[in-house]
Legacy VTK file of the C-alpha trace (Angstrom):
# vtk DataFile Version 3.0
C-alpha trace
ASCII
DATASET POLYDATA
POINTS 496 float
-99.832 224.518 84.557
-96.068 223.959 84.454
-94.497 227.174 83.148
-91.493 225.542 81.609
-93.661 223.487 79.316
-95.876 226.204 77.873
-94.497 229.647 78.520
-90.803 229.327 79.316
-89.853 226.743 76.715
-88.137 227.665 73.458
-89.905 227.653 70.110
-88.424 224.264 69.384
-89.847 222.654 72.463
-93.164 224.428 72.076
-93.476 223.133 68.569
-92.406 219.688 69.690
-94.924 219.418 72.473
-97.944 220.134 70.230
-97.851 216.988 68.077
-97.424 214.407 70.866
-100.992 214.531 72.164
-102.176 213.808 68.622
-99.480 211.210 68.043
-99.901 209.422 71.361
-103.602 208.658 70.941
-102.982 207.671 67.321
-101.264 204.412 68.288
-103.972 203.314 70.746
-106.660 204.215 68.225
-105.280 201.813 65.644
-105.191 199.119 68.295
-108.776 199.851 69.216
-109.864 199.817 65.587
-108.484 196.353 65.010
-110.112 195.033 68.176
-113.706 195.776 67.093
-113.115 194.039 63.755
-112.035 190.886 65.543
-114.948 191.108 67.959
-117.528 191.924 65.271
-117.302 188.571 63.462
-117.446 186.267 66.478
-120.218 188.445 67.949
-122.743 186.402 66.008
-121.000 183.251 67.208
-121.307 183.876 70.973
-118.180 186.016 71.215
-119.094 187.406 74.645
-117.745 184.429 76.618
-114.547 184.477 74.574
-113.675 188.097 75.440
-112.488 187.444 79.038
-110.227 184.579 77.924
-107.367 186.542 76.265
-106.655 188.955 79.188
-105.650 186.366 81.862
-102.507 185.085 80.062
-101.493 188.685 79.251
-101.858 189.996 82.810
-99.215 187.839 84.578
-96.639 188.090 81.782
-95.786 191.813 81.837
-94.741 191.878 85.534
-92.193 189.154 84.879
-90.829 190.715 81.729
-90.627 194.194 83.136
-88.135 193.131 85.805
-85.358 192.516 83.265
-83.335 195.706 83.068
-80.538 196.261 80.549
-77.959 199.001 80.227
-79.874 200.293 77.213
-83.018 200.615 79.331
-81.185 202.563 82.030
-79.533 204.816 79.416
-82.935 205.581 77.886
-84.445 206.176 81.293
-81.566 208.496 82.224
-82.115 210.571 79.061
-85.846 210.872 79.653
-85.383 211.594 83.353
-82.874 214.367 82.689
-85.187 215.939 80.104
-88.072 215.688 82.567
-86.139 217.515 85.288
-85.203 220.262 82.797
-88.815 220.584 81.637
-90.908 220.277 84.761
-91.480 222.963 87.365
-90.922 221.145 90.654
-92.367 223.954 92.760
-95.671 223.664 90.893
-95.534 219.879 91.019
-95.279 219.968 94.816
-98.636 221.761 95.003
-100.501 218.913 93.294
-101.940 215.836 94.949
-100.228 212.514 94.204
-102.624 211.392 91.468
-102.590 214.704 89.605
-98.797 214.918 89.845
-98.475 211.404 88.465
-100.734 212.229 85.508
-98.789 215.416 84.788
-95.477 213.540 84.821
-96.881 210.869 82.499
-98.014 213.528 80.007
-94.603 215.199 79.963
-92.722 211.900 79.650
-94.939 210.921 76.712
-94.078 214.236 75.083
-90.340 213.707 75.664
-90.420 210.187 74.225
-92.137 211.522 71.104
-89.749 214.475 70.689
-86.679 212.276 71.065
-88.097 209.656 68.665
-87.257 206.834 71.076
-88.079 203.431 69.636
-90.185 201.767 72.338
-93.136 199.397 72.352
-96.282 200.381 74.231
-95.469 197.985 77.098
-91.893 199.289 77.376
-93.193 202.839 77.381
-95.658 202.003 80.172
-92.854 200.439 82.226
-90.694 203.514 81.738
-93.550 205.840 82.684
-94.262 203.859 85.848
-90.595 203.711 86.854
-90.053 207.440 86.385
-93.234 208.295 88.318
-92.043 206.053 91.145
-88.599 207.700 91.113
-90.007 211.225 91.252
-92.948 210.710 93.618
-92.198 207.504 95.516
-89.449 205.088 96.441
-88.373 203.975 92.979
-88.140 200.197 92.418
-89.494 199.573 95.919
-92.960 200.847 95.022
-94.289 197.567 93.491
-93.146 195.676 96.598
-94.615 198.212 99.017
-97.936 198.021 97.168
-98.223 194.263 97.773
-100.003 193.354 101.004
-98.737 189.762 101.062
-95.113 190.775 101.673
-93.982 190.847 105.317
-90.339 191.889 104.858
-88.256 193.531 102.132
-84.489 192.979 102.344
-82.274 194.864 99.895
-78.654 193.695 99.873
-77.107 196.325 97.628
-78.406 197.458 94.260
-78.341 194.033 92.605
-80.114 191.799 95.109
-83.513 192.048 96.815
-85.236 189.406 98.926
-88.830 189.378 100.165
-90.706 187.282 102.714
-94.031 185.904 101.500
-96.075 183.403 103.472
-93.289 182.962 106.003
-90.729 182.010 103.331
-87.872 184.172 102.055
-87.515 184.297 98.267
-85.434 186.423 95.906
-87.279 189.173 94.081
-86.426 190.303 90.561
-86.467 193.951 91.634
-83.137 195.683 91.009
-81.777 199.202 91.418
-79.809 201.075 88.762
-76.793 201.333 91.066
-75.890 201.825 94.726
-76.230 205.579 94.277
-79.924 205.258 93.456
-80.447 202.902 96.398
-78.712 205.258 98.831
-80.737 208.192 97.477
-83.983 206.301 98.198
-82.744 205.386 101.682
-81.985 209.051 102.375
-85.453 210.036 101.147
-87.070 207.543 103.543
-85.124 208.529 106.665
-85.340 212.271 105.981
-89.127 212.072 106.348
-88.706 211.383 110.075
-85.922 213.923 110.565
-83.003 211.484 110.405
-80.017 211.083 108.118
-77.865 208.330 106.686
-74.475 208.935 105.076
-70.820 208.089 105.641
-70.683 210.031 108.909
-73.906 208.435 110.192
-74.175 205.093 108.367
-76.741 203.351 110.613
-80.312 204.575 110.901
-83.720 203.359 112.078
-86.761 205.023 110.556
-90.326 204.322 109.484
-92.571 204.754 106.469
-95.759 206.843 106.641
-97.829 203.674 107.229
-95.681 202.743 110.237
-93.554 200.092 108.516
-90.211 199.726 110.262
-87.064 200.635 108.276
-83.394 199.961 108.978
-80.576 201.267 106.798
-76.873 200.554 107.036
-74.722 202.285 104.444
-71.084 202.120 103.333
-68.417 201.990 104.634
-70.055 199.654 107.163
-72.009 197.802 104.454
-69.289 196.578 102.117
-71.387 195.631 99.070
-73.583 198.728 99.046
-76.414 200.049 101.237
-78.474 197.375 103.017
-82.136 198.305 103.469
-84.566 196.251 105.557
-88.284 197.056 105.736
-90.704 195.289 108.069
-93.987 195.968 106.289
-97.298 196.572 107.973
-100.421 195.132 106.454
-102.978 197.642 105.244
-105.689 195.704 107.085
-104.772 195.562 110.762
-104.851 192.033 112.157
-107.065 191.150 115.104
-107.452 188.076 117.283
-110.248 186.699 115.079
-107.862 186.677 112.126
-105.145 185.041 114.237
-107.668 182.311 115.030
-108.411 181.947 111.323
-104.688 181.588 110.565
-104.313 178.953 113.278
-102.030 181.036 115.496
-104.379 180.465 118.460
-107.633 178.623 119.163
-110.949 180.467 119.659
-110.829 179.580 123.360
-107.261 180.851 123.619
-108.299 184.089 121.885
-111.005 184.643 124.513
-108.384 184.067 127.215
-106.132 186.704 125.627
-109.062 189.140 125.393
-109.705 188.738 129.102
-106.000 189.182 129.923
-105.989 192.465 128.018
-109.322 193.592 129.433
-108.605 192.971 133.153
-105.337 194.938 133.081
-102.848 192.145 133.596
-99.237 193.246 133.181
-98.151 191.406 130.047
-94.825 190.685 128.394
-94.905 189.210 124.891
-91.834 187.083 124.275
-90.547 185.712 120.981
-87.800 185.655 118.400
-87.271 188.018 115.485
-90.224 187.948 113.082
-92.382 185.832 115.389
-95.237 188.362 115.423
-94.688 190.058 118.810
-95.684 193.536 117.639
-98.715 192.177 115.772
-99.878 190.347 118.895
-99.288 193.457 121.007
-101.462 195.451 118.589
-104.181 192.802 118.911
-104.148 192.920 122.720
-104.349 196.703 122.845
-107.708 196.559 121.059
-109.238 195.425 124.359
-108.083 198.442 126.334
-111.041 200.549 127.438
-111.572 203.732 125.458
-111.453 205.939 128.552
-107.931 204.857 129.577
-104.901 207.088 128.971
-102.260 205.053 127.135
-98.666 206.155 126.507
-96.450 204.230 124.086
-92.646 204.310 123.978
-90.854 202.971 120.896
-87.567 203.176 119.053
-89.500 203.596 115.813
-93.229 204.274 116.125
-95.057 201.244 114.715
-97.836 200.425 117.186
-101.312 201.113 115.832
-103.571 201.722 118.820
-107.238 202.428 118.145
-108.093 204.152 121.434
-108.847 207.891 121.395
-106.576 208.792 124.341
-103.094 207.745 123.195
-99.765 209.586 123.476
-97.009 208.227 121.221
-93.353 208.772 122.126
-90.289 207.883 120.069
-86.593 207.767 120.930
-84.097 210.043 119.202
-80.547 209.129 118.127
-77.621 211.484 118.822
-76.888 214.214 116.290
-73.686 214.461 114.264
-71.898 215.993 117.282
-72.954 213.026 119.435
-75.443 215.041 121.466
-79.199 215.199 121.923
-79.848 211.459 122.275
-83.117 210.492 123.973
-83.075 206.841 125.073
-85.921 204.461 125.777
-85.156 204.765 129.455
-85.600 208.542 129.272
-89.018 208.052 127.692
-90.189 205.470 130.243
-89.056 207.689 133.112
-90.872 210.665 131.605
-94.026 208.574 131.165
-94.417 208.383 134.920
-94.869 212.173 135.017
-97.584 212.134 132.341
-100.317 210.447 134.384
-100.498 207.258 132.320
-102.953 204.479 133.100
-101.085 202.055 130.875
-97.539 202.218 129.561
-96.737 200.203 126.458
-93.109 199.725 125.442
-92.702 198.562 121.854
-89.543 196.589 122.591
-87.660 196.146 125.866
-83.978 195.609 125.179
-81.994 197.302 127.932
-81.991 198.897 131.389
-85.384 200.500 130.731
-86.879 197.150 131.830
-86.243 198.191 135.444
-88.220 201.418 135.030
-91.032 199.517 133.274
-91.207 196.978 136.101
-91.300 199.798 138.635
-94.181 201.395 136.718
-96.090 198.103 136.574
-95.677 197.736 140.323
-96.787 201.256 141.228
-100.335 201.588 139.957
-99.934 201.318 136.194
-101.652 197.956 135.819
-102.210 196.679 132.322
-98.844 197.831 131.029
-97.337 195.777 128.212
-94.098 195.270 126.335
-92.245 192.849 124.064
-88.894 191.176 124.579
-86.678 188.874 122.522
-86.602 185.412 124.116
-87.316 181.819 123.105
-89.297 180.688 126.177
-91.155 182.384 129.038
-88.496 181.170 131.476
-85.756 182.628 129.291
-87.756 185.869 129.068
-87.646 186.258 132.863
-83.918 185.471 132.900
-83.278 188.118 130.248
-85.045 190.681 132.399
-82.605 189.914 135.201
-79.689 190.365 132.805
-81.050 193.674 131.493
-81.420 195.032 135.024
-77.778 194.086 135.665
-76.835 195.935 132.447
-78.213 199.100 134.034
-75.565 198.975 136.735
-77.913 198.022 139.566
-76.082 196.032 142.239
-79.173 194.343 143.663
-79.215 190.791 145.037
-80.578 188.224 142.584
-83.472 187.366 144.888
-84.515 191.018 145.122
-84.517 191.375 141.332
-86.654 188.248 140.972
-89.094 189.512 143.582
-89.455 192.740 141.595
-90.150 190.699 138.450
-92.725 188.437 140.091
-94.416 191.410 141.702
-94.738 193.184 138.359
-95.347 190.617 135.595
-98.638 188.704 135.550
-98.558 186.907 132.186
-95.910 186.018 129.606
-97.242 185.228 126.114
-94.778 183.310 123.952
-94.927 183.762 120.170
-92.858 181.696 117.756
-92.148 181.455 114.066
-91.958 177.753 113.218
-89.647 176.211 110.648
-92.426 176.023 108.024
-92.829 179.811 108.225
-96.080 179.761 110.222
-96.471 181.854 113.375
-98.055 180.428 116.502
-98.720 181.480 120.073
-96.919 178.600 121.737
-97.447 179.355 125.437
-99.589 181.481 127.728
-97.760 181.433 131.054
-98.611 182.962 134.419
-95.968 184.250 136.839
-97.104 182.942 140.230
-94.476 184.034 142.740
-91.300 182.812 144.420
-90.283 179.561 146.071
-86.979 180.230 147.718
-84.828 181.875 145.057
-86.775 180.423 142.110
-89.559 182.145 140.136
-92.627 179.901 139.907
-94.677 179.886 136.694
-97.570 177.849 135.338
-98.744 177.342 131.744
-102.411 177.917 130.945
-102.038 176.781 127.325
-99.245 175.468 125.146
-98.768 174.403 121.542
-97.613 170.866 120.763
-96.309 169.771 117.362
-97.564 166.363 116.228
-95.723 166.106 112.898
-95.920 167.508 109.385
-98.080 166.950 106.324
-97.048 165.974 102.787
-96.334 169.632 101.936
-93.942 170.121 104.830
-96.431 172.141 106.901
-96.252 171.433 110.609
-99.282 169.835 112.249
-99.915 170.759 115.863
-102.549 171.715 118.402
-103.062 174.063 121.302
-103.814 172.140 124.471
-104.972 173.194 127.908
-102.777 172.350 130.882
-105.851 171.762 133.044
-105.545 174.891 135.201
-109.102 175.658 136.278
-108.451 178.775 138.347
-105.613 181.030 137.117
-103.602 183.195 139.466
-105.316 186.324 138.062
-108.799 184.959 138.873
-109.473 187.631 141.516
-108.509 190.345 139.050
-110.933 188.868 136.491
-113.678 188.822 139.113
-112.968 192.478 139.914
-113.710 193.296 136.255
-116.750 190.943 136.083
-114.948 188.642 133.667
-114.768 185.505 135.847
-117.680 183.781 134.035
-116.122 184.291 130.602
-112.756 183.165 131.971
-114.255 180.023 133.477
-116.138 179.235 130.255
-112.988 179.708 128.147
-110.935 177.433 130.409
-113.682 174.781 130.398
-113.896 174.954 126.590
-110.096 174.563 126.364
-110.308 171.502 128.580
-113.076 169.961 126.443
-111.033 170.517 123.280
-108.111 168.758 124.962
-110.264 165.724 125.705
LINES 1 497
496 0 1 2 3 4 5 6 7 8 9 10 11 12 13 14 15 16 17 18 19 20 21 22 23 24 25 26 27 28 29 30 31 32 33 34 35 36 37 38 39 40 41 42 43 44 45 46 47 48 49 50 51 52 53 54 55 56 57 58 59 60 61 62 63 64 65 66 67 68 69 70 71 72 73 74 75 76 77 78 79 80 81 82 83 84 85 86 87 88 89 90 91 92 93 94 95 96 97 98 99 100 101 102 103 104 105 106 107 108 109 110 111 112 113 114 115 116 117 118 119 120 121 122 123 124 125 126 127 128 129 130 131 132 133 134 135 136 137 138 139 140 141 142 143 144 145 146 147 148 149 150 151 152 153 154 155 156 157 158 159 160 161 162 163 164 165 166 167 168 169 170 171 172 173 174 175 176 177 178 179 180 181 182 183 184 185 186 187 188 189 190 191 192 193 194 195 196 197 198 199 200 201 202 203 204 205 206 207 208 209 210 211 212 213 214 215 216 217 218 219 220 221 222 223 224 225 226 227 228 229 230 231 232 233 234 235 236 237 238 239 240 241 242 243 244 245 246 247 248 249 250 251 252 253 254 255 256 257 258 259 260 261 262 263 264 265 266 267 268 269 270 271 272 273 274 275 276 277 278 279 280 281 282 283 284 285 286 287 288 289 290 291 292 293 294 295 296 297 298 299 300 301 302 303 304 305 306 307 308 309 310 311 312 313 314 315 316 317 318 319 320 321 322 323 324 325 326 327 328 329 330 331 332 333 334 335 336 337 338 339 340 341 342 343 344 345 346 347 348 349 350 351 352 353 354 355 356 357 358 359 360 361 362 363 364 365 366 367 368 369 370 371 372 373 374 375 376 377 378 379 380 381 382 383 384 385 386 387 388 389 390 391 392 393 394 395 396 397 398 399 400 401 402 403 404 405 406 407 408 409 410 411 412 413 414 415 416 417 418 419 420 421 422 423 424 425 426 427 428 429 430 431 432 433 434 435 436 437 438 439 440 441 442 443 444 445 446 447 448 449 450 451 452 453 454 455 456 457 458 459 460 461 462 463 464 465 466 467 468 469 470 471 472 473 474 475 476 477 478 479 480 481 482 483 484 485 486 487 488 489 490 491 492 493 494 495
C-alpha cells in the first residue's frame, strides 16, 4: 500500500523488509510453544483455575516500568522515527482510518527494528511501537492520560513534569516528554485543529479537543520553564442528575427541584469556584429543556454538550496576528438576540456581556442560563454589578440591582470541598429589592458536620423550610406545582 516500502525502496531495503515478517512471528511462536508445555502437565491436575492467576501481577507492572525513559530510549526512538518518516508515504497514510493506520505503522516499525538489529525485549518493543503510533497519529505521551476516564485535569508544567487530578486530588504523573520542543509541537497540533496558533508571537491560546475537553496553552517566552499545557477533560459518559445524586453532590429531592427549575424556564446562574463542577451542572440542567425549544450557546471554547435537536453553538474568536478580527463574548450575545432564540446559554460570564445576558433574560428569553466565578450566591450578584461597571455603564447602583433582580430567578452554588469532593451547597432564589438591598432566600443548603477517619467530609443537604418558592406561579404555569410541592415536602421530612 505504501509505495516507498514496496516499489520505491532500494534493493537493500526491499531485501531487508522480507525477512522481518518471518522473524517477528518467530519470537512469539517460541513463547507460545513453551506455554503449552507448562499448561499440559498441570492440565491433569486442575490447571484451569491456575491459568488466570499469573496475568494479574503482570498487568499492573508494565505501565509503571514503561514510564521510565532514558537517553538511550529516546536515541533509539529517534532513529526508528526518522527511518519511519523516510519509509512511509504520509499521503497514503492520511487516507486510512485510525486503526488501519496504526497497524500499518506498527508493521513498518517492526521491520525497521529488525533491519537495524536493535537489541530490545518484547515489552520494550511494544512500548516503542505504542509511543511512535501516538506521536504520529495522536498527542504523543498525552494519549495514555487522555484514554483514562477517571482523570479530570491534566497539567503539564514543561517537558519534565506532569500532574493529573484523580478523585478530586492532584497527583504527579510519571508521564514525561522528550523535550520542550516535542511538547510545543503537540500543543501546536492541538490548537491548529480549531484554527488557532501558539508560538512566540502568540504565546497564549485557548482551544479544545475533538471530544470538547478544554485546553489552555501558554508558551515561552511567557512560560519560563517551557510550555504549560492544561486540559480540562470531559468524561466519555456524560453525567446526569441521577449520577450527581449517586456521588452525593445533591439529594434525590434536591435533584427533583433542579429538574423543575430547568423545566419551568427559570433564569439560572450557576456560581462556583474553579473546578467546582459548574459546566457539568449546567450540562445536567440543559437535559430538561424541551426538545422543541431553540437554544443558542455562546462560549469561549465550545464545551457544552446539549442533547436537544435544535441547538446553535457559537464560539468566540481571538484576534489574528495583526490584532484584528476578534469576536468577543459580548458580540456573540448581542448577535444571539437577532437569531430568534428561546433560551440563551452562556458557558461562562466574565465581563460586560453580563449586561446583555441580563437584558435578554428580561425581554422574553426565559430559561436562559450561565455560569460565573463566585464563592456564594450573594457574592455572585455583587460580581454581576462589578462586571456591568466594567462595561462602562454609568448607571446608579439601585438601577443595576433592579435589573439583576428582574432577570435572575435562581442562583445555584457549586463548591469543591477540601477533600476533593464536589457538592451543590446552595439553591437560592432572588426575591426582589428592599430599599437598595437585593433580597434572596435559600431553598436548600449543605452543612458540614465533620470528617471521617479517612479525612472525607461528612455533611448533609437540609431544607430551609420554604414551602412556597417565589417561582411557584411559574411552576403552576407549567403544571409542575405538584412535583414541586412533593419535592419540598420530602426535603422537609429528610430534615426532620
